[in-house]
MMTF fields as JSON, N, C-alpha, C and O atoms, coordinates in Angstrom:
{
  "mmtfVersion": "1.0.0",
  "mmtfProducer": "UNKNOWN",
  "numBonds": 343,
  "numAtoms": 344,
  "numGroups": 86,
  "numChains": 1,
  "numModels": 1,
  "chainsPerModel": [1],
  "groupsPerChain": [86],
  "chainIdList": ["A"],
  "bondAtomList": [4, 2, 8, 6, 12, 10, 16, 14, 20, 18, 24, 22, 28, 26, 32, 30, 36, 34, 40, 38, 44, 42, 48, 46, 52, 50, 56, 54, 60, 58, 64, 62, 68, 66, 72, 70, 76, 74, 80, 78, 84, 82, 88, 86, 92, 90, 96, 94, 100, 98, 104, 102, 108, 106, 112, 110, 116, 114, 120, 118, 124, 122, 128, 126, 132, 130, 136, 134, 140, 138, 144, 142, 148, 146, 152, 150, 156, 154, 160, 158, 164, 162, 168, 166, 172, 170, 176, 174, 180, 178, 184, 182, 188, 186, 192, 190, 196, 194, 200, 198, 204, 202, 208, 206, 212, 210, 216, 214, 220, 218, 224, 222, 228, 226, 232, 230, 236, 234, 240, 238, 244, 242, 248, 246, 252, 250, 256, 254, 260, 258, 264, 262, 268, 266, 272, 270, 276, 274, 280, 278, 284, 282, 288, 286, 292, 290, 296, 294, 300, 298, 304, 302, 308, 306, 312, 310, 316, 314, 320, 318, 324, 322, 328, 326, 332, 330, 336, 334, 340, 338],
  "bondOrderList": [1, 1, 1, 1, 1, 1, 1, 1, 1, 1, 1, 1, 1, 1, 1, 1, 1, 1, 1, 1, 1, 1, 1, 1, 1, 1, 1, 1, 1, 1, 1, 1, 1, 1, 1, 1, 1, 1, 1, 1, 1, 1, 1, 1, 1, 1, 1, 1, 1, 1, 1, 1, 1, 1, 1, 1, 1, 1, 1, 1, 1, 1, 1, 1, 1, 1, 1, 1, 1, 1, 1, 1, 1, 1, 1, 1, 1, 1, 1, 1, 1, 1, 1, 1, 1],
  "groupList": [{"groupName": "MET", "atomNameList": ["N", "CA", "C", "O"], "elementList": ["N", "C", "C", "O"], "formalChargeList": [0, 0, 0, 0], "bondAtomList": [1, 0, 2, 1, 3, 2], "bondOrderList": [1, 1, 2], "singleLetterCode": "M", "chemCompType": "L-PEPTIDE LINKING"}, {"groupName": "SER", "atomNameList": ["N", "CA", "C", "O"], "elementList": ["N", "C", "C", "O"], "formalChargeList": [0, 0, 0, 0], "bondAtomList": [1, 0, 2, 1, 3, 2], "bondOrderList": [1, 1, 2], "singleLetterCode": "S", "chemCompType": "L-PEPTIDE LINKING"}, {"groupName": "VAL", "atomNameList": ["N", "CA", "C", "O"], "elementList": ["N", "C", "C", "O"], "formalChargeList": [0, 0, 0, 0], "bondAtomList": [1, 0, 2, 1, 3, 2], "bondOrderList": [1, 1, 2], "singleLetterCode": "V", "chemCompType": "L-PEPTIDE LINKING"}, {"groupName": "LEU", "atomNameList": ["N", "CA", "C", "O"], "elementList": ["N", "C", "C", "O"], "formalChargeList": [0, 0, 0, 0], "bondAtomList": [1, 0, 2, 1, 3, 2], "bondOrderList": [1, 1, 2], "singleLetterCode": "L", "chemCompType": "L-PEPTIDE LINKING"}, {"groupName": "HIS", "atomNameList": ["N", "CA", "C", "O"], "elementList": ["N", "C", "C", "O"], "formalChargeList": [0, 0, 0, 0], "bondAtomList": [1, 0, 2, 1, 3, 2], "bondOrderList": [1, 1, 2], "singleLetterCode": "H", "chemCompType": "L-PEPTIDE LINKING"}, {"groupName": "ALA", "atomNameList": ["N", "CA", "C", "O"], "elementList": ["N", "C", "C", "O"], "formalChargeList": [0, 0, 0, 0], "bondAtomList": [1, 0, 2, 1, 3, 2], "bondOrderList": [1, 1, 2], "singleLetterCode": "A", "chemCompType": "L-PEPTIDE LINKING"}, {"groupName": "GLN", "atomNameList": ["N", "CA", "C", "O"], "elementList": ["N", "C", "C", "O"], "formalChargeList": [0, 0, 0, 0], "bondAtomList": [1, 0, 2, 1, 3, 2], "bondOrderList": [1, 1, 2], "singleLetterCode": "Q", "chemCompType": "L-PEPTIDE LINKING"}, {"groupName": "PHE", "atomNameList": ["N", "CA", "C", "O"], "elementList": ["N", "C", "C", "O"], "formalChargeList": [0, 0, 0, 0], "bondAtomList": [1, 0, 2, 1, 3, 2], "bondOrderList": [1, 1, 2], "singleLetterCode": "F", "chemCompType": "L-PEPTIDE LINKING"}, {"groupName": "GLY", "atomNameList": ["N", "CA", "C", "O"], "elementList": ["N", "C", "C", "O"], "formalChargeList": [0, 0, 0, 0], "bondAtomList": [1, 0, 2, 1, 3, 2], "bondOrderList": [1, 1, 2], "singleLetterCode": "G", "chemCompType": "PEPTIDE LINKING"}, {"groupName": "TRP", "atomNameList": ["N", "CA", "C", "O"], "elementList": ["N", "C", "C", "O"], "formalChargeList": [0, 0, 0, 0], "bondAtomList": [1, 0, 2, 1, 3, 2], "bondOrderList": [1, 1, 2], "singleLetterCode": "W", "chemCompType": "L-PEPTIDE LINKING"}, {"groupName": "ASN", "atomNameList": ["N", "CA", "C", "O"], "elementList": ["N", "C", "C", "O"], "formalChargeList": [0, 0, 0, 0], "bondAtomList": [1, 0, 2, 1, 3, 2], "bondOrderList": [1, 1, 2], "singleLetterCode": "N", "chemCompType": "L-PEPTIDE LINKING"}, {"groupName": "ASP", "atomNameList": ["N", "CA", "C", "O"], "elementList": ["N", "C", "C", "O"], "formalChargeList": [0, 0, 0, 0], "bondAtomList": [1, 0, 2, 1, 3, 2], "bondOrderList": [1, 1, 2], "singleLetterCode": "D", "chemCompType": "L-PEPTIDE LINKING"}, {"groupName": "ARG", "atomNameList": ["N", "CA", "C", "O"], "elementList": ["N", "C", "C", "O"], "formalChargeList": [0, 0, 0, 0], "bondAtomList": [1, 0, 2, 1, 3, 2], "bondOrderList": [1, 1, 2], "singleLetterCode": "R", "chemCompType": "L-PEPTIDE LINKING"}, {"groupName": "ILE", "atomNameList": ["N", "CA", "C", "O"], "elementList": ["N", "C", "C", "O"], "formalChargeList": [0, 0, 0, 0], "bondAtomList": [1, 0, 2, 1, 3, 2], "bondOrderList": [1, 1, 2], "singleLetterCode": "I", "chemCompType": "L-PEPTIDE LINKING"}, {"groupName": "GLU", "atomNameList": ["N", "CA", "C", "O"], "elementList": ["N", "C", "C", "O"], "formalChargeList": [0, 0, 0, 0], "bondAtomList": [1, 0, 2, 1, 3, 2], "bondOrderList": [1, 1, 2], "singleLetterCode": "E", "chemCompType": "L-PEPTIDE LINKING"}, {"groupName": "TYR", "atomNameList": ["N", "CA", "C", "O"], "elementList": ["N", "C", "C", "O"], "formalChargeList": [0, 0, 0, 0], "bondAtomList": [1, 0, 2, 1, 3, 2], "bondOrderList": [1, 1, 2], "singleLetterCode": "Y", "chemCompType": "L-PEPTIDE LINKING"}, {"groupName": "THR", "atomNameList": ["N", "CA", "C", "O"], "elementList": ["N", "C", "C", "O"], "formalChargeList": [0, 0, 0, 0], "bondAtomList": [1, 0, 2, 1, 3, 2], "bondOrderList": [1, 1, 2], "singleLetterCode": "T", "chemCompType": "L-PEPTIDE LINKING"}, {"groupName": "PRO", "atomNameList": ["N", "CA", "C", "O"], "elementList": ["N", "C", "C", "O"], "formalChargeList": [0, 0, 0, 0], "bondAtomList": [1, 0, 2, 1, 3, 2], "bondOrderList": [1, 1, 2], "singleLetterCode": "P", "chemCompType": "L-PEPTIDE LINKING"}, {"groupName": "LYS", "atomNameList": ["N", "CA", "C", "O"], "elementList": ["N", "C", "C", "O"], "formalChargeList": [0, 0, 0, 0], "bondAtomList": [1, 0, 2, 1, 3, 2], "bondOrderList": [1, 1, 2], "singleLetterCode": "K", "chemCompType": "L-PEPTIDE LINKING"}],
  "groupTypeList": [0, 1, 2, 3, 4, 5, 6, 7, 8, 3, 9, 5, 10, 6, 8, 0, 1, 1, 7, 11, 3, 2, 6, 12, 13, 4, 14, 7, 4, 10, 8, 5, 5, 12, 14, 3, 15, 8, 12, 15, 16, 1, 3, 1, 17, 5, 13, 5, 2, 5, 12, 5, 2, 5, 3, 8, 3, 13, 1, 5, 14, 5, 3, 1, 5, 1, 3, 18, 14, 18, 3, 11, 6, 8, 13, 11, 16, 7, 12, 8, 13, 1, 6, 12, 14, 8],
  "groupIdList": [1, 2, 3, 4, 5, 6, 7, 8, 9, 10, 11, 12, 13, 14, 15, 16, 17, 18, 19, 20, 21, 22, 23, 24, 25, 26, 27, 28, 29, 30, 31, 32, 33, 34, 35, 36, 37, 38, 39, 40, 41, 42, 43, 44, 45, 46, 47, 48, 49, 50, 51, 52, 53, 54, 55, 56, 57, 58, 59, 60, 61, 62, 63, 64, 65, 66, 67, 68, 69, 70, 71, 72, 73, 74, 75, 76, 77, 78, 79, 80, 81, 82, 83, 84, 85, 86],
  "secStructList": [7, 2, 2, 2, 2, 2, 2, 2, 2, 2, 2, 2, 6, 6, 1, 1, 7, 2, 2, 2, 2, 2, 2, 2, 2, 2, 2, 2, 0, 0, 0, 0, 0, 2, 2, 2, 2, 2, 2, 2, 2, 6, 1, 7, 2, 2, 2, 2, 2, 2, 2, 2, 2, 2, 6, 6, 1, 1, 7, 4, 4, 4, 1, 7, 2, 2, 2, 2, 2, 2, 2, 2, 2, 2, 2, 2, 2, 2, 2, 2, 2, 2, 2, 2, 2, 7],
  "xCoordList": [8.422, 9.401, 10.606, 11.738, 10.375, 11.498, 12.422, 13.625, 11.859, 12.696, 13.623, 14.811, 13.079, 13.903, 14.965, 16.107, 14.591, 15.55, 16.701, 17.865, 16.377, 17.413, 18.327, 19.527, 17.76, 18.57, 19.599, 20.732, 19.204, 20.154, 21.294, 22.455, 20.953, 21.985, 22.948, 24.159, 22.413, 23.254, 24.182, 25.367, 23.64, 24.449, 25.532, 26.678, 25.167, 26.123, 27.279, 28.399, 27.006, 28.058, 28.741, 29.451, 28.522, 29.13, 28.729, 29.486, 27.535, 27.022, 26.123, 25.588, 25.957, 25.101, 25.653, 26.155, 25.558, 26.046, 25.043, 23.872, 25.501, 24.627, 23.538, 22.391, 23.902, 22.928, 21.8, 20.626, 22.16, 21.134, 20.246, 19.036, 20.843, 20.059, 19.077, 17.915, 19.547, 18.664, 17.5, 16.367, 17.781, 16.732, 15.704, 14.505, 16.149, 15.229, 14.376, 13.181, 14.986, 14.237, 13.181, 12.037, 13.566, 12.639, 11.466, 10.315, 11.752, 10.7, 9.749, 8.533, 10.312, 9.478, 8.599, 7.403, 9.195, 8.468, 7.313, 6.219, 7.547, 6.509, 5.551, 4.547, 5.838, 4.975, 4.226, 3.203, 4.745, 4.053, 3.832, 2.747, 4.827, 4.695, 3.61, 2.824, 3.558, 2.546, 1.143, 0.183, 1.034, -0.253, -0.741, -1.906, 0.143, -0.237, -0.63, -1.617, 0.148, -0.156, -1.531, -2.341, -1.788, -3.076, -4.228, -5.301, -4.009, -5.071, -5.446, -6.63, -4.459, -4.757, -5.01, -5.69, -4.508, -4.79, -6.184, -6.708, -6.785, -8.135, -9.209, -10.383, -8.834, -9.799, -10.063, -9.168, -11.283, -11.571, -10.898, -10.657, -10.598, -9.979, -10.805, -10.238, -12.135, -12.983, -12.858, -12.772, -12.847, -12.723, -11.34, -11.209, -10.309, -8.948, -8.798, -8.17, -9.373, -9.281, -10.093, -9.635, -11.289, -12.11, -11.373, -11.384, -10.74, -9.985, -8.808, -8.544, -8.106, -6.951, -7.371, -6.656, -8.51, -9.008, -9.37, -9.019, -10.074, -10.493, -9.299, -9.369, -8.218, -7.023, -6.109, -5.099, -6.46, -5.653, -4.46, -3.578, -4.42, -3.316, -3.488, -2.515, -4.733, -5.078, -6.012, -6.96, -5.753, -6.61, -7.92, -7.922, -9.027, -10.332, -10.373, -11.09, -9.611, -9.57, -8.9, -9.065, -8.156, -7.495, -8.472, -8.153, -9.659, -10.663, -11.564, -11.834, -12.018, -13.01, -14.301, -14.511, -15.152, -16.414, -17.264, -17.868, -17.313, -18.151, -17.58, -18.331, -16.256, -15.655, -15.846, -16.166, -15.648, -15.832, -17.261, -17.49, -18.209, -19.618, -19.863, -20.585, -19.262, -19.438, -18.784, -19.253, -17.702, -16.948, -17.324, -16.868, -18.148, -18.457, -18.927, -18.468, -19.822, -20.329, -19.194, -19.09, -18.356, -17.219, -16.222, -15.689, -15.968, -15.053, -15.589, -14.848, -16.871, -17.489, -17.407, -17.142, -17.633, -17.55, -16.152, -15.998, -15.135, -13.762, -13.341, -12.565, -13.837, -13.537, -14.104, -13.453, -15.315, -15.922, -15.134, -14.953, -14.665, -13.861, -12.56, -12.171, -11.879, -10.572, -10.728, -9.841, -11.847, -12.077, -12.322, -11.86, -13.043, -13.292, -12.015, -11.823, -11.124, -9.873, -8.848, -8.017, -8.917, -7.926, -8.143, -7.401],
  "yCoordList": [4.263, 3.32, 4.051, 3.591, 5.188, 5.929, 6.451, 6.599, 6.727, 7.168, 6.034, 6.253, 4.822, 3.676, 3.421, 3.095, 3.57, 3.403, 4.4, 4.045, 5.627, 6.651, 6.28, 6.557, 5.656, 5.234, 4.178, 4.183, 3.278, 2.286, 2.98, 2.592, 4.006, 4.764, 5.431, 5.435, 5.99, 6.629, 5.609, 5.875, 4.451, 3.382, 2.913, 2.699, 2.753, 2.279, 3.251, 2.845, 4.539, 5.556, 5.813, 6.805, 4.912, 4.957, 6.196, 6.683, 6.693, 7.825, 7.396, 8.228, 6.07, 5.538, 4.182, 3.42, 3.894, 2.609, 1.503, 1.777, 0.275, -0.87, -0.924, -1.258, -0.594, -0.585, 0.395, 0.069, 1.608, 2.607, 2.157, 2.384, 1.522, 1.03, -0.05, -0.052, -0.953, -2.003, -1.376, -1.85, -0.328, 0.369, 0.968, 0.881, 1.579, 2.162, 1.079, 1.276, -0.062, -1.184, -1.665, -1.918, -1.787, -2.211, -1.226, -1.645, 0.066, 1.085, 0.986, 1.095, 0.777, 0.627, -0.62, -0.575, -1.717, -2.979, -2.852, -3.358, -2.19, -2.069, -0.915, -0.778, -0.096, 1.043, 0.837, 0.154, 1.437, 1.443, 0.034, -0.269, -0.809, -2.156, -2.943, -3.646, -2.836, -3.557, -3.012, -3.777, -1.705, -1.098, -1.582, -1.953, -1.579, -2.05, -3.522, -3.919, -4.318, -5.752, -5.958, -6.731, -5.275, -5.407, -4.934, -5.538, -3.861, -3.299, -4.247, -4.447, -4.825, -5.604, -7.075, -7.711, -7.644, -9.057, -9.27, -10.383, -8.217, -8.353, -8.141, -8.407, -7.673, -7.439, -8.709, -9.531, -8.856, -9.954, -9.613, -8.439, -10.604, -10.314, -9.354, -8.489, -9.488, -8.604, -7.158, -6.247, -6.944, -5.583, -5.023, -3.852, -5.85, -5.39, -4.969, -3.953, -5.749, -5.42, -4.165, -3.299, -4.052, -2.852, -1.609, -0.583, -1.688, -0.548, -0.214, 0.957, -1.235, -1.011, -0.352, 0.511, -0.743, -0.113, 1.337, 2.231, 1.57, 2.935, 3.865, 5.047, 3.337, 4.149, 4.224, 4.929, 3.501, 3.535, 2.605, 2.707, 1.701, 0.744, -0.396, -0.993, -0.681, -1.667, -0.968, -0.299, -1.116, -0.516, -1.285, -2.516, -0.568, -1.21, -2.04, -3.038, -1.632, -2.372, -3.736, -4.612, -3.92, -5.203, -6.259, -7.448, -5.82, -6.746, -7.24, -6.522, -8.468, -8.962, -8.178, -7.604, -8.162, -7.414, -7.921, -7.126, -9.229, -9.777, -9.438, -9.145, -9.478, -9.13, -7.647, -7.268, -6.816, -5.385, -5.085, -4.257, -5.744, -5.535, -5.901, -5.198, -6.993, -7.416, -6.432, -6.266, -5.78, -4.899, -3.426, -2.606, -3.074, -1.662, -0.903, 0.213, -1.475, -0.778, -0.51, 0.591, -1.506, -1.328, -0.31, 0.491, -0.334, 0.636, 2.044, 2.947, 2.228, 3.549, 4.0, 5.168, 3.076, 3.408, 3.878, 4.91, 3.14, 3.518, 4.805, 5.582, 5.039, 6.306, 7.473, 8.508, 7.304, 8.345, 8.603, 9.753, 7.543, 7.687, 8.402, 9.32, 7.981, 8.599, 10.071, 10.879, 10.425, 11.83, 12.665, 13.803, 12.111, 12.842, 12.999, 14.016, 11.985, 12.035, 12.946, 13.56, 13.025, 13.774, 15.221, 16.002],
  "zCoordList": [2.696, 2.213, 1.644, 1.796, 0.987, 0.416, 1.514, 1.301, 2.679, 3.806, 4.223, 4.459, 4.312, 4.672, 3.604, 3.926, 2.346, 1.251, 1.406, 1.221, 1.741, 1.94, 3.103, 3.069, 4.129, 5.281, 4.855, 5.338, 3.955, 3.44, 2.694, 2.82, 1.92, 1.212, 2.175, 1.954, 3.231, 4.243, 4.887, 5.088, 5.205, 5.798, 4.81, 5.205, 3.519, 2.515, 2.345, 2.036, 2.55, 2.438, 3.768, 3.933, 4.714, 6.042, 6.838, 7.677, 6.562, 7.315, 8.452, 9.186, 8.596, 9.651, 10.074, 9.248, 11.344, 11.838, 11.508, 11.244, 11.524, 11.299, 12.364, 12.07, 13.602, 14.694, 14.397, 14.571, 13.944, 13.626, 12.469, 12.488, 11.467, 10.336, 10.79, 10.385, 11.621, 12.141, 12.916, 12.831, 13.66, 14.405, 13.453, 13.716, 12.349, 11.368, 10.709, 10.488, 10.396, 9.816, 10.809, 10.432, 12.062, 13.118, 13.225, 13.348, 13.18, 13.262, 12.074, 12.232, 10.881, 9.687, 9.809, 9.522, 10.232, 10.361, 11.349, 11.096, 12.453, 13.474, 13.21, 13.91, 12.229, 11.921, 10.632, 10.592, 9.575, 8.28, 7.725, 7.229, 7.8, 7.233, 7.965, 7.329, 9.263, 10.037, 9.732, 9.64, 9.579, 9.251, 7.882, 7.736, 6.883, 5.551, 5.565, 4.946, 6.271, 6.361, 6.988, 6.477, 8.081, 8.753, 7.9, 7.897, 7.182, 6.347, 5.212, 4.938, 4.558, 3.361, 3.621, 2.815, 4.685, 4.934, 5.491, 5.449, 6.012, 6.549, 5.485, 5.741, 4.307, 3.237, 2.442, 2.247, 1.994, 1.077, -0.257, -0.537, -1.07, -2.364, -3.217, -3.884, -3.21, -4.01, -3.543, -4.367, -2.252, -1.715, -2.019, -2.377, -1.877, -2.159, -3.625, -3.921, -4.532, -5.961, -6.26, -7.006, -5.692, -5.909, -5.429, -6.109, -4.279, -3.744, -4.653, -4.929, -5.115, -5.984, -7.299, -7.809, -7.848, -9.079, -8.796, -9.566, -7.685, -7.337, -7.151, -7.487, -6.623, -6.391, -7.609, -7.588, -8.666, -9.875, -9.853, -10.706, -8.89, -8.82, -9.815, -10.275, -10.133, -11.158, -12.143, -11.733, -13.404, -14.429, -14.516, -14.503, -14.605, -14.76, -16.035, -16.104, -17.041, -18.31, -18.144, -18.993, -17.075, -16.837, -16.323, -16.296, -15.916, -15.384, -16.511, -17.473, -16.371, -17.332, -17.106, -16.038, -18.11, -18.014, -16.854, -16.133, -16.671, -15.594, -14.214, -13.283, -14.086, -12.796, -12.495, -11.368, -13.51, -13.312, -12.891, -12.009, -13.509, -13.151, -11.681, -10.973, -11.236, -9.841, -8.872, -7.746, -9.304, -8.409, -8.535, -7.738, -9.525, -9.782, -8.548, -8.306, -7.77, -6.592, -5.592, -5.05, -5.354, -4.439, -4.963, -4.195, -6.263, -6.878, -6.673, -6.284, -6.936, -6.755, -5.299, -5.014, -4.397, -2.966, -2.603, -1.949, -3.016, -2.688, -3.384, -2.827, -4.58, -5.261, -4.465, -4.321, -3.949, -3.13, -1.863, -1.462, -1.234, -0.01, -0.307, 0.414, -1.38, -1.692, -2.081, -1.805, -2.719, -3.071, -1.824, -1.738, -0.859, 0.389, 1.196, 1.863, 1.143, 1.897, 1.226, 1.894, -0.111, -0.897, -0.791, -1.387]
}
């Protein structure tokens, strides 16, 4: 996303044509944005929240005790996956 943001800056400073900027937006939409959309819309809400906690996007303290208990196994699973990938 930061690459696309930089492209907007280049366009704003007249270093890129509108056509080229539209092409970059199209590439982002059909690449990273589509991948993220596909990844997260196919997850159940419980799995999405467990993954977000495991990755540190949501603090575990933000969850109620009962919800955290229900998600603990999924959180642990995603933490293990992210450690192996990292």
